[in-house]
C-alpha positions as CSV (number, residue, x, y, z in Angstrom):
1,M,0.0,0.0,0.0
2,A,2.8,2.4,0.9
3,Q,4.5,1.5,-2.4
4,Q,1.3,2.2,-4.3
5,R,1.1,5.6,-2.6
6,R,4.7,6.5,-3.5
7,F,4.2,5.3,-7.1
8,T,1.2,7.7,-7.4
9,V,3.0,10.7,-6.0
10,W,6.1,10.1,-8.1
11,S,3.9,9.6,-11.2
12,I,2.4,13.0,-10.7
13,G,6.0,14.5,-10.5
14,L,7.1,12.7,-13.6
15,L,4.1,13.8,-15.6
16,A,4.9,17.4,-14.7
17,V,8.5,16.9,-15.9
18,C,7.3,15.5,-19.2
19,F,5.0,18.4,-19.8
20,G,7.8,20.8,-19.1
21,L,10.1,19.1,-21.6
22,I,7.5,19.1,-24.3
23,A,6.9,22.8,-23.8
24,L,10.6,23.5,-24.1
25,W,11.0,21.4,-27.2
26,S,8.3,23.5,-29.0
27,L,10.2,26.8,-28.4
28,P,12.8,28.4,-30.6
29,R,16.4,27.4,-29.6
30,P,17.5,30.7,-27.9
31,V,14.2,31.0,-26.1
32,A,14.4,27.3,-25.1
33,T,17.9,27.7,-23.8
34,A,17.0,30.7,-21.7
35,R,13.9,29.1,-20.3
36,S,15.5,25.7,-19.7
37,H,17.3,26.9,-16.7
38,D,14.1,28.3,-15.2
39,A,12.3,25.1,-16.1
40,Q,15.0,23.0,-14.4
41,S,14.7,25.1,-11.3
42,Q,10.9,24.7,-11.3
43,I,11.2,20.9,-11.9
44,K,13.7,20.5,-9.0
45,A,11.4,22.6,-6.8
46,L,8.5,20.4,-7.8
47,L,10.3,17.2,-7.1
48,D,11.5,18.5,-3.8
49,R,7.9,19.3,-3.0
50,V,6.8,15.8,-4.0
51,Q,9.4,14.3,-1.6
52,E,8.2,16.6,1.1
53,L,4.6,15.6,0.6
54,E,5.5,11.9,0.5
55,A,7.3,12.3,3.9
56,K,4.2,14.0,5.4
57,L,1.9,11.2,4.1
58,A,4.2,8.4,5.3
59,C,1.8,7.2,8.0
60,M,-1.2,7.2,5.7
61,T,-2.1,4.4,3.4
62,K,-5.2,3.5,1.3
63,D,-6.5,0.0,0.9
64,G,-9.5,-0.1,-1.3
65,D,-12.2,2.1,0.4
66,N,-10.2,2.3,3.6
67,V,-7.7,5.0,4.6
68,V,-5.4,3.9,7.4
69,F,-3.3,6.1,9.7
70,E,-0.6,4.1,11.3
71,K,2.1,5.1,13.8
72,C,0.9,8.7,14.0
73,N,-1.6,10.9,15.8
74,V,-4.4,12.9,14.1
75,Y,-5.2,16.3,15.6
76,I,-8.4,18.2,14.7
77,R,-8.1,21.8,15.9
78,S,-10.2,24.9,15.6
79,G,-7.3,27.3,15.2
80,S,-8.0,29.1,18.5
81,G,-4.7,28.0,20.0
82,K,-6.2,25.9,22.9
83,T,-8.9,23.4,23.6
84,D,-11.0,25.8,25.6
85,G,-10.3,28.7,23.4
86,E,-13.0,30.9,21.7
87,V,-15.4,28.6,19.8
88,N,-15.9,29.2,16.1
89,G,-17.7,26.2,14.8
90,L,-14.5,24.5,13.7
91,G,-12.3,21.7,15.0
92,N,-15.2,19.2,15.4
93,L,-15.1,15.6,14.3
94,I,-18.4,14.9,12.5
95,I,-19.3,11.4,11.7
96,G,-22.2,11.3,9.2
97,Y,-23.9,14.3,7.5
98,N,-25.3,16.0,10.7
99,E,-28.4,17.1,8.6
100,S,-30.3,20.1,9.7
101,S,-33.9,19.9,10.9
102,G,-34.7,23.1,9.0
103,E,-35.0,25.0,12.3
104,S,-32.3,27.4,13.6
105,I,-29.7,25.1,15.1
106,K,-26.7,26.5,17.0
107,R,-23.5,24.8,15.8
108,T,-20.9,27.3,17.0
109,G,-19.0,24.9,19.2
110,S,-15.5,23.5,18.7
111,H,-13.5,20.3,19.5
112,N,-16.6,18.1,19.8
113,L,-17.4,14.6,18.6
114,V,-20.6,14.7,16.6
115,I,-22.4,11.5,15.5
116,G,-25.8,11.5,13.9
117,P,-28.2,14.1,12.4
118,E,-29.8,17.3,13.6
119,H,-27.6,18.0,16.6
120,A,-26.7,21.4,18.2
121,Y,-23.4,22.1,19.9
122,A,-22.4,25.5,21.2
123,S,-19.5,24.8,23.5
124,F,-16.3,22.6,23.4
125,G,-14.9,19.2,24.5
126,G,-18.2,17.4,24.2
127,L,-19.8,14.3,22.7
128,V,-23.2,14.1,21.1
129,A,-24.8,11.1,19.4
130,G,-28.3,9.9,18.7
131,R,-30.7,12.4,17.0
132,E,-31.7,16.1,17.6
133,N,-29.7,16.3,20.8
134,T,-28.1,19.5,22.2
135,L,-24.8,20.3,23.9
136,G,-24.7,23.6,25.7
137,A,-21.8,23.6,28.1
138,P,-18.1,22.5,28.2
139,H,-17.4,18.8,28.4
140,A,-21.0,17.8,28.3
141,S,-22.3,14.7,26.6
142,V,-25.5,13.2,25.1
143,T,-24.6,9.7,24.0
144,A,-28.0,8.5,22.7
145,G,-31.7,9.1,22.3
146,R,-33.6,12.1,20.9
147,L,-34.3,15.7,21.9
148,N,-32.1,15.4,24.9
149,T,-30.1,18.4,26.3
150,A,-26.9,18.5,28.4
151,S,-26.4,22.2,29.3
152,G,-24.3,22.0,32.5
153,I,-20.5,21.7,32.7
154,G,-19.7,18.0,32.5
155,A,-23.4,17.1,32.4
156,S,-24.6,14.0,30.7
157,V,-27.7,12.3,29.2
158,S,-27.2,8.7,28.3
159,G,-30.4,8.1,26.4
160,G,-34.1,8.3,26.3
161,S,-36.0,11.3,25.0
162,V,-36.7,14.9,26.0
163,N,-34.4,14.7,29.0
164,T,-32.4,17.6,30.4
165,A,-29.3,17.8,32.6
166,S,-29.0,21.5,33.2
167,N,-26.7,21.9,36.1
168,D,-23.0,21.1,36.4
169,F,-22.2,17.4,36.5
170,A,-25.9,16.5,36.4
171,S,-26.9,13.2,34.9
172,V,-29.9,11.6,33.3
173,S,-29.5,7.9,32.4
174,G,-32.7,7.4,30.4
175,G,-36.5,7.6,30.4
176,K,-38.6,10.4,29.1
177,S,-39.1,14.1,30.1
178,N,-36.9,13.9,33.1
179,E,-35.0,16.9,34.3
180,V,-32.0,17.3,36.6
181,K,-31.5,20.9,37.9
182,G,-29.3,20.2,41.0
183,L,-25.5,20.1,41.1
184,N,-24.2,16.6,40.8
185,A,-27.8,15.3,40.9
186,S,-29.3,12.5,38.9
187,V,-32.4,10.8,37.5
188,S,-31.9,7.2,36.5
189,G,-35.0,6.7,34.5
190,G,-38.8,6.8,34.5
191,T,-40.8,9.7,33.2
192,S,-41.4,13.3,34.2
193,N,-39.1,13.0,37.2
194,T,-37.1,16.0,38.6
195,A,-33.9,16.1,40.7
196,Q,-33.7,19.7,41.8
197,G,-31.7,19.5,45.0
198,D,-27.9,19.4,44.8
199,F,-26.7,15.8,45.1
200,A,-30.3,14.6,44.9
201,G,-31.5,11.5,43.0
202,V,-34.6,9.9,41.5
203,T,-34.2,6.3,40.6
204,G,-37.4,5.8,38.6
205,G,-41.1,5.9,38.5
206,S,-43.1,8.9,37.3
207,D,-43.7,12.5,38.4
208,N,-41.4,12.2,41.4
209,A,-39.2,15.0,42.7
210,A,-36.1,15.1,44.9
211,N,-35.9,18.8,45.9
212,G,-33.9,18.7,49.1
213,F,-30.1,18.6,49.4
214,A,-29.0,14.9,48.9
215,S,-32.6,13.8,49.0
216,S,-33.9,10.8,47.1
217,V,-37.0,9.1,45.6
218,S,-36.6,5.5,44.7
219,G,-39.7,5.0,42.6
220,G,-43.5,5.2,42.7
221,S,-45.5,8.1,41.4
222,G,-46.0,11.6,42.5
223,N,-43.6,11.4,45.4
224,V,-41.7,14.3,46.8
225,A,-38.6,14.5,49.0
226,T,-38.4,18.1,50.1
227,G,-36.2,17.9,53.2
228,N,-32.5,17.7,53.2
229,Y,-31.4,14.1,53.2
230,A,-35.0,13.0,53.0
231,S,-36.1,9.9,51.2
232,V,-39.2,8.3,49.7
233,S,-38.8,4.6,48.8
234,G,-42.0,4.2,46.8
235,G,-45.7,4.5,46.9
236,K,-47.9,7.2,45.4
237,R,-48.1,10.9,46.4
238,R,-45.9,10.5,49.4
239,D,-44.0,13.4,50.9
240,A,-40.9,13.5,53.0
241,T,-40.8,17.1,54.0
242,A,-38.7,17.2,57.2
243,H,-34.9,16.9,57.1
244,D,-33.6,13.3,57.4
245,S,-37.2,12.0,57.1
246,W,-38.3,8.9,55.3
247,R,-41.5,7.6,53.7
248,G,-42.0,4.2,52.1
249,G,-45.5,3.6,50.7
250,N,-47.9,3.6,53.7
251,L,-45.0,3.6,56.1
252,L,-43.8,6.7,57.9
253,E,-40.6,7.1,60.0
254,T,-41.6,7.8,63.6
255,N,-38.2,8.3,65.2
């Protein structure tokens, strides 16, 4: 493969030399003599350039439809001078066509890995896959699903649809219409759940909310953990309003 590449590069150089000789042959003798020196200099410069290009392409080979980079690194840069420099819509690795939905999509980010169609990316250092997902902060990621948004620093949405991780290091693992507003908070799944307190978590179920600091709701429907460190383990429309309180279905902590 490397030999094939070298043959192609040198073939281009030799063709240029041949065309130069033909042009000189058609000129009158005095003119040809005068121009031959210029032509020789140009040919030498061209051959030097061919050698330089061959050296630069030494780690790249083509095998049928495959292009292989071997024993080298590939850098994709925006030109800003640093990874977290001013974004300009350049320096992204886009796999696929990233088609537009026809609506106004913000694609001003840099240094992101973009896989799939209709994504938006306005910051840097992120990963977006799936379909119609949005990155809105540095180092955020949406790795699957549709209409998901990661808009906090280091926030992530792993899948599902219409999920939002809006605070720093917030996480939604899946489900639908879940929202994480707290710092380092999470929703693991279910539908229409909210983790609003910092370090709070909702494991699943529907219409549950963990609003207190480090509070949690493990499942069920319509449950709310409002107090700090409060917990609801399941059931329907159960509230844990006091700090360090617990509810589990029909059970209530009495101590």
